[in-house]
C-alpha positions in Angstrom: -47.7 114.7 8.1 -50.0 116.4 10.6 -52.8 113.9 9.7 -50.4 111.0 10.3 -49.4 112.4 13.7 -53.0 112.9 14.7 -53.7 109.2 13.8 -50.8 108.0 15.9 -52.0 110.0 18.9 -55.5 108.7 18.5 -54.3 105.1 18.4 -52.1 105.6 21.5 -55.0 107.1 23.4 -57.3 104.1 22.4 -54.6 101.6 23.5 -54.3 103.4 26.8 -58.0 103.3 27.4 -58.1 99.6 26.6 -55.4 98.8 29.0 -57.1 100.8 31.7 -60.3 98.8 31.5 -60.6 95.5 33.4 -63.5 93.5 32.0 -63.3 89.9 30.8 -59.5 89.9 30.1 -56.6 88.6 32.3 -54.9 91.7 33.7 -51.1 91.7 33.9 -49.3 94.1 36.2 -45.9 95.2 35.1 -44.5 95.5 38.6 -45.9 94.0 41.8 -45.4 96.5 44.6 -47.8 95.5 47.4 -49.1 92.3 49.0 -52.6 91.4 47.9 -55.6 92.8 49.9 -58.9 90.9 50.0 -62.0 93.0 50.5 -64.7 90.5 49.8 -65.5 87.1 48.2 -68.6 85.4 47.0 -70.2 83.0 47.6 -69.5 82.6 51.3 -70.5 79.0 51.2 -70.6 76.5 48.3 -69.8 72.9 47.4 -66.6 71.6 45.8 -66.0 72.9 42.3 -67.7 76.3 42.8 -66.0 79.4 41.3 -65.3 81.9 44.1 -65.1 85.6 43.0 -62.6 87.6 45.1 -62.4 91.4 45.0 -59.7 93.5 46.5 -56.4 95.3 45.6 -53.2 94.3 44.0 -54.6 91.0 42.7 -53.0 90.8 39.3 -49.7 89.6 40.6 -51.1 86.8 42.8 -49.2 83.5 42.3 -50.9 81.2 44.8 -54.3 80.9 46.4 -55.4 78.9 49.5 -58.5 78.0 51.5 -57.1 77.3 54.9 -53.8 75.5 54.3 -54.9 73.8 51.1 -53.8 75.3 47.7 -56.6 76.1 45.2 -56.6 76.6 41.5 -56.6 80.2 40.3 -59.2 80.2 37.5 -58.9 83.7 36.2 -57.2 87.0 37.0 -59.7 89.5 35.7 -58.0 92.7 36.8 -55.9 94.2 39.6 -59.1 94.2 41.7 -60.7 91.0 40.8 -59.8 87.3 40.4 -61.5 83.9 40.8 -60.5 80.6 42.3 -62.1 77.1 42.3 -63.1 75.5 45.6 -61.0 72.3 45.3 -62.1 68.8 46.5 -59.1 68.8 48.9 -60.2 71.8 50.7 -61.9 72.3 54.1 -63.5 75.3 55.8 -61.0 78.2 56.2 -59.9 81.7 55.4 -59.0 82.6 51.8 -55.3 83.5 51.4 -53.7 85.0 48.4 -50.0 85.3 47.8 -47.7 87.3 45.6 -44.0 88.2 45.6 -44.5 90.9 48.2 -46.4 88.8 50.7 -49.9 87.4 51.6 -53.4 88.7 52.1 -56.0 87.0 54.2 -59.8 87.3 54.2 -61.6 88.4 57.4 -64.1 85.7 57.3 -64.0 82.0 56.4 -65.2 80.3 53.3 -67.5 77.4 54.3 -67.9 74.3 52.2 -71.3 72.8 51.7 -71.2 69.1 51.1 -73.5 68.0 48.4 -74.1 64.3 47.8 -73.0 63.5 44.3 -75.1 61.1 42.2 -75.0 59.5 38.8 -77.8 59.4 36.2 -78.1 55.6 35.3 -80.2 56.3 32.3 -77.2 58.2 30.6 -74.7 55.4 31.5 -73.6 53.4 28.5 -74.3 49.6 28.6 -70.7 48.4 28.3 -67.1 49.6 28.2 -63.8 47.9 27.6 -61.6 47.6 30.6 -58.8 50.2 30.4 -60.8 52.6 28.2 -62.3 55.9 29.2 -65.9 56.0 30.5 -68.1 59.2 30.6 -70.2 59.5 33.7 -73.0 62.0 33.9 -74.8 63.2 37.1 -75.1 66.0 39.7 -72.6 67.6 42.1 -69.8 65.4 40.5 -67.1 68.0 41.3 -67.4 66.8 44.9 -66.2 63.3 43.9 -62.9 62.2 45.3 -62.9 58.8 43.6 -64.9 56.6 41.2 -65.0 53.0 42.4 -65.7 50.0 40.2 -66.8 46.9 42.2 -67.2 43.5 40.4 -70.0 41.2 41.4 -69.2 39.0 44.3 -66.2 41.2 45.4 -66.1 43.1 48.7 -63.5 45.7 47.6 -63.6 47.7 44.4 -61.0 49.4 42.3 -60.5 53.1 41.8 -60.7 54.5 38.2 -58.3 57.2 37.3 -60.3 60.5 37.0 -59.0 62.2 33.9 -61.6 65.1 33.6 -64.1 66.4 36.1 -66.8 69.0 36.3 -70.1 69.5 38.2 -72.1 67.4 35.8 -69.5 65.1 34.2 -66.5 62.8 35.0 -64.3 61.0 32.6 -62.6 58.0 34.3 -60.4 55.2 33.1 -62.0 51.9 33.8 -59.6 50.0 36.2 -59.0 46.3 36.6 -62.1 44.4 37.7 -62.4 40.7 38.5 -65.4 40.0 36.2 -67.6 41.8 33.8 -70.7 42.7 36.0 -69.7 45.9 37.8 -71.3 48.5 40.0 -70.1 52.1 40.1 -70.0 54.1 43.4 -68.6 57.5 44.3 -66.5 58.5 47.2 -66.9 62.1 48.6 -66.4 64.1 51.7 -69.6 64.7 53.8 -68.2 67.3 56.1 -66.9 64.8 58.6 -65.2 62.0 56.7 -64.9 60.4 53.3 -67.9 58.2 52.5 -69.1 56.2 49.5 -72.5 56.1 47.9 -74.4 52.8 48.7 -73.2 49.9 46.6 -76.7 48.2 46.5 -78.1 51.4 44.9 -75.3 51.9 42.5 -75.8 51.7 38.7 -74.3 48.7 37.0 -72.4 48.4 33.7 -70.8 45.5 31.7 -67.0 45.8 31.6 -65.6 43.9 28.7 -62.4 42.1 29.8 -60.2 41.5 26.7 -58.1 38.5 27.8 -55.0 37.4 25.9 -55.2 33.8 24.7 -52.1 31.9 23.6 -52.4 29.2 20.9 -52.1 25.8 22.5 -50.0 23.9 23.1 -47.3 26.5 24.1 -44.0 24.9 23.3 -40.9 26.6 24.5 -37.6 25.0 23.5 -34.3 25.5 25.3 -33.2 29.0 24.4 -30.1 31.1 25.1 -30.3 34.4 26.8 -30.5 37.2 24.3 -32.4 35.1 21.8 -36.0 35.8 20.9 -39.1 33.6 21.1 -42.3 34.3 19.2 -45.8 33.1 20.4 -49.1 33.3 18.6 -52.7 33.7 19.8 -55.4 36.4 20.2 -55.4 39.7 22.1 -51.7 39.3 22.8 -51.3 43.1 22.6 -53.0 43.1 26.0 -50.0 41.4 27.7 -48.2 43.8 30.0 -45.1 41.8 30.8 -43.4 38.5 30.2 -41.4 37.2 33.2 -38.7 34.6 32.7 -38.2 33.4 36.3 -38.2 36.7 38.2 -36.7 38.7 35.3 -38.7 40.8 32.9 -38.2 40.2 29.2 -38.2 42.8 26.5 -41.3 42.3 24.4 -42.8 43.4 21.1 -46.5 42.6 20.6 -49.3 42.6 18.1 -52.9 41.3 18.5 -52.0 37.9 17.1 -48.3 37.5 17.9 -45.9 38.3 20.8 -42.1 38.1 20.7 -40.0 38.2 23.9 -36.2 38.2 24.3 -34.8 35.9 27.0 -33.3 38.3 29.6 -29.8 37.8 30.9 -30.9 38.0 34.6 -28.4 36.4 36.8 -28.8 32.9 35.4 -25.7 30.7 35.9 -23.7 29.4 32.9 -25.3 26.4 31.3 -28.9 25.3 31.6 -31.4 26.7 34.2 -35.0 25.4 34.4 -37.5 28.2 35.3 -41.0 29.5 34.6 -42.4 31.8 31.9 -45.4 33.9 33.0 -47.4 36.4 31.0 -48.9 39.2 33.1 -51.9 41.2 31.9 -54.5 43.6 33.3 -51.8 45.7 35.0 -50.3 42.6 36.5 -53.5 41.6 38.3 -53.8 38.3 36.3 -51.3 35.9 34.9 -50.9 33.0 32.5 -48.2 30.4 33.1 -46.7 29.6 29.7 -44.2 27.1 31.0 -43.2 25.6 34.4 -40.0 24.1 33.0 -38.5 26.5 30.4 -34.8 25.9 29.9 -32.7 29.1 29.8 -29.3 28.5 28.4 -26.4 30.8 29.3 -23.6 30.2 26.8 -20.0 29.8 28.1 -19.2 32.7 25.8 -20.6 36.1 24.7 -22.4 36.7 21.5 -23.2 40.0 19.8 -25.4 40.0 16.7 -26.0 42.6 14.0 -23.3 45.0 15.0 -22.5 47.8 12.6 -19.5 50.1 12.4 -18.2 52.6 9.9 -14.7 53.2 8.7 -12.9 56.6 9.2 -14.4 58.6 6.3 -16.0 61.9 7.3 -18.9 61.8 4.9 -20.7 59.0 6.5 -24.1 59.0 8.3 -22.6 57.8 11.6 -19.2 58.4 13.0 -19.3 55.2 15.1 -16.1 53.2 14.2 -15.0 51.3 17.3 -16.4 48.0 18.5 -15.4 46.2 21.8 -16.1 42.5 21.9 -15.8 42.7 25.6 -18.8 45.0 26.1 -20.7 44.3 22.8 -21.0 48.0 22.2 -20.3 50.1 19.1 -18.8 53.4 20.3 -19.0 56.8 18.7 -15.7 58.3 17.6 -16.3 61.1 20.1 -15.9 58.6 22.9 -12.4 57.5 21.9 -10.5 59.9 24.2 -12.4 59.3 27.4 -14.3 56.0 27.1 -12.6 53.8 24.6 -8.8 54.4 25.0 -7.8 57.2 27.3 -4.4 55.5 27.8 -3.6 55.9 24.1 -4.8 59.4 24.1 -2.5 60.2 27.0 0.6 58.5 25.7 0.1 58.6 21.9 3.0 57.0 20.1 4.7 56.1 23.4 1.9 53.7 24.2 3.7 50.8 22.4 7.4 50.3 21.8 6.6 48.6 18.5 3.6 47.2 16.7 1.5 45.1 19.0 4.0 45.5 21.8 3.0 47.5 24.9 5.7 49.9 26.1 6.3 48.7 29.6 8.6 51.6 30.3 5.6 54.0 29.9 2.4 52.2 30.7 1.8 49.7 33.6 0.0 46.4 33.4 -2.9 48.0 35.3 -3.2 50.7 32.7 -3.1 48.2 29.9 -5.8 46.1 31.5 -8.0 49.2 32.1 -8.7 49.4 28.3 -11.2 47.0 26.9 -10.2 45.2 23.7 -11.6 46.9 20.6 -11.0 46.9 16.8 -11.9 49.1 13.8 -12.0 49.1 10.0 -10.1 51.5 7.8 -9.8 52.1 4.0 -6.4 51.8 2.3 -5.3 54.1 -0.6 -4.8 51.0 -2.8 -8.5 50.2 -2.4 -8.7 47.6 0.3 -10.8 47.7 3.5 -8.9 46.3 6.5 -9.7 45.3 10.1 -7.2 46.6 12.6 -5.7 46.0 16.0 -5.4 49.4 17.7 -1.8 48.6 18.8 -0.6 47.5 15.3 0.2 50.8 13.7 0.9 54.5 14.5 -0.8 55.8 11.4 -4.4 54.6 11.7 -6.1 56.2 14.6 -5.2 59.8 13.6 -7.4 59.3 10.5 -10.6 59.0 12.6 -12.6 62.1 13.3 -15.6 62.9 15.5 -16.9 65.7 13.3 -16.9 66.2 9.6 -14.1 68.7 9.8 -10.5 68.2 8.7 -8.9 70.3 11.4 -6.5 68.4 13.6 -8.5 69.2 16.8 -11.4 67.0 15.4 -9.1 63.9 15.0 -9.8 61.5 17.8 -6.1 61.7 18.7 -6.2 65.5 18.8 -3.1 65.8 16.6 -1.9 64.7 13.2 0.9 62.6 14.7 1.9 59.0 15.4 -0.4 57.2 17.9 -0.6 53.5 18.9 -3.8 52.2 20.4 -3.5 50.2 23.7 -5.1 46.7 23.2 -3.1 44.1 21.2 -5.1 41.9 18.8 -4.4 39.7 15.8 -6.7 38.3 13.2 -6.7 34.9 11.3 -8.9 34.3 8.3 -10.7 30.9 8.4 -10.6 29.0 5.1 -13.7 27.0 4.2 -11.6 24.7 1.9 -9.9 23.3 5.1 -12.2 20.6 6.6 -11.3 21.5 10.3 -11.8 25.2 9.7 -15.0 24.6 7.7 -16.5 22.8 10.7 -15.7 25.8 12.9 -17.0 28.3 10.3 -20.3 26.4 10.1 -20.7 26.6 13.9 -20.1 30.4 13.8 -22.4 31.0 10.9 -25.1 28.8 12.2 -24.8 30.3 15.7 -24.3 26.8 17.3 -21.0 27.6 19.0 -21.5 27.1 22.8 -18.0 27.0 24.4 -14.8 29.0 24.1 -12.5 27.8 26.8 -9.3 25.9 27.5 -11.0 22.5 26.8 -12.7 23.4 23.5 -9.9 25.6 22.1 -6.6 24.3 23.7 -3.5 26.4 22.9 -0.3 24.8 21.7 2.3 27.5 22.2 5.1 25.6 20.5 3.1 24.5 17.5 1.3 27.9 17.4 -2.2 26.4 17.2 -5.5 27.2 18.8 -8.0 24.4 18.8 -5.8 22.6 16.3 -5.8 25.6 13.9 -2.5 27.1 13.0 -2.2 30.8 13.9 1.3 31.6 12.7 -0.2 33.8 10.0 -2.3 35.8 12.5 -1.6 39.5 11.9 -2.5 42.8 13.5 -4.4 43.8 10.4 -6.3 41.8 7.7 -7.6 43.4 4.5 -10.5 42.6 2.2 -8.2 41.0 -0.4 -8.2 38.1 2.0 -11.7 38.1 3.6 -13.6 39.5 0.6 -11.6 38.1 -2.2 -13.3 38.4 -5.6 -16.3 40.2 -4.1 -15.2 43.8 -4.4 -13.4 45.8 -7.0 -11.0 48.4 -5.6 -11.9 52.0 -6.3 -15.6 51.3 -6.7 -18.7 51.6 -4.6 -20.8 48.5 -3.9 -23.8 48.2 -1.6 -24.8 45.2 0.5 -22.0 43.0 -0.5 -22.5 39.5 0.9 -19.0 38.9 2.3 -20.0 36.0 4.7 -16.4 35.6 6.1 -15.3 34.3 9.5 -12.1 35.5 11.2 -10.5 34.2 14.4 -9.7 37.2 16.7 -7.0 36.9 19.3 -6.6 39.3 22.2 -3.3 39.4 24.2 -2.2 40.4 27.6 0.5 42.9 28.7 3.3 41.0 26.9 1.8 41.6 23.5 2.0 39.3 20.5 5.3 40.2 18.8 7.4 37.2 20.1 4.9 34.4 19.8 1.3 34.8 18.6 0.3 31.8 20.7 2.1 32.6 23.9 0.2 35.4 25.5 -3.4 34.9 24.4 -5.9 36.2 26.9 -9.2 35.6 25.0 -10.2 34.6 21.6 -13.3 35.3 19.5 -14.8 34.9 16.1 -15.8 37.7 13.8 -18.5 36.8 11.2 -18.4 39.6 8.7 -21.8 39.4 7.0 -22.3 42.4 4.7 -20.3 45.5 3.7 -21.4 48.6 2.0 -18.2 49.5 0.2 -17.9 53.3 -0.3 -15.0 55.3 -1.4 -14.1 58.6 0.3 -13.6 62.0 -1.4 -12.9 60.8 -5.0 -10.2 58.4 -3.9 -9.8 54.6 -4.2 -9.8 54.2 -0.4 -13.1 52.7 0.8 -12.9 54.8 4.0 -16.6 55.5 4.1 -17.7 51.9 4.2 -19.8 50.3 6.8 -19.6 46.7 8.0 -22.3 44.5 9.6 -21.1 41.5 11.6 -21.7 39.1 14.4 -19.1 38.4 17.1 -18.5 35.5 19.5 -16.2 36.3 22.4 -14.6 34.2 25.2 -16.3 35.0 28.5 -13.4 34.3 30.8 -9.6 34.8 30.5 -7.5 31.7 29.5 -6.2 29.8 32.4 -2.9 28.5 31.1 -2.5 26.2 34.0 -5.3 24.1 32.5 -3.4 23.6 29.2 -1.8 20.2 28.7 1.4 21.6 27.2 2.1 24.1 30.0 4.3 23.2 32.9 
């Protein structure tokens, strides 16, 4: 035991001696009690980039250093009595000032900059470099350089390269845009009076390789709807910075031999607009006009492609169950209370007086209109997957959770109780065996539908038709026995089922749909259910963990019933 204690004491003594020394290690003071005191510094005069050694008292806690009013980099805190700073290129003659939490200390004399003339060593300069890449420059007194300037042959003004690393003998700079490949390199520095540049006629030269994008000719751009993509081919297309359609920037993806851009929405008017398409490259300094007369088409409707939602099961990879055809967004279950349907969350079962019938004694028309239309899918205990109007049933929304936890507080409704959603919708399956419906189905599937309005889809309230298609059978819910008949066996899992079904979707105003499904239509749309991953939940027959991928067309403007021929 005595031997162990002796070893411990010896180790503690050694540690104490090590901490007491101050050579070559950064010294850390536990508590800063005094302002720093500068006793001396060396050298008294030096060029930019020089390390200045400062001796004094209470230096370990210094947080900032200055020469005059310009802040310098603290290179190393050696001990409580010694530190070093670097004479920065932004500095001018002045006293050295050190600062800690207790105050400032100032040197008695000034540090004086000496202004060396930086120079490059042409023999060590590489013969060529690709524009935009890094270039290593070697020379003398390079720490004094404020900027590296690349000037193309025949140009009066050069371009500054971004300095990425700098020392007394080396600079790494990014080669900027230059107008042609024959370039001279000059250096800007401070000569004690002003910033000057080394002579251009004596500057070393280098070949800058300009990798220019080249598009395969002829560039043919067909009439294209906003939101659609266009692919072009060529060489060096990964060098394109931006594609501008008119004045609006397009989203692009690019490879060396291909470039795809998505036509931006911008503020183009409905219908056709003729505009330019321009490719920018070299940081926007040069352009290629791809078309002077590109026709941008803005459909008289909204279209959402490749949407994906999940049903209400809690063992799914994404709890995102709600889709609004008005916004084109799939919403997370956690957004239901505050973003999707705060009216329903507030009033629960009192939101509607009956299925698809807003309760006018409780909610106002303004409140009803404040909620965007949305729909969702749910699994039934008998094995069907169904699409639902939020206002159709009191027993659906409570089965959606925002965490994989069965406690009631994690239900989107907050309670295991009755709750109607706010928006009123109905659904009508379109049958391909009917010639009129088949023509509409083909337009939806082929994405050639361009109008949803009073003229293209007139409503006959008495006959209960929309665009000549009867909607008496439109309901607030429609299950997979109808829109996926024969493609799915209840109680089983099935991946990537090609459903390929089209539903007409009807959205209603404040009067709901209970009395006449054609009398209060506000907007219509078409839901193309493409594929479904049918998945049962928790050893039941209910396919509540399924996910659905679909496209959706949606009417852009509310119906104006005054334009309908059968309205007085």
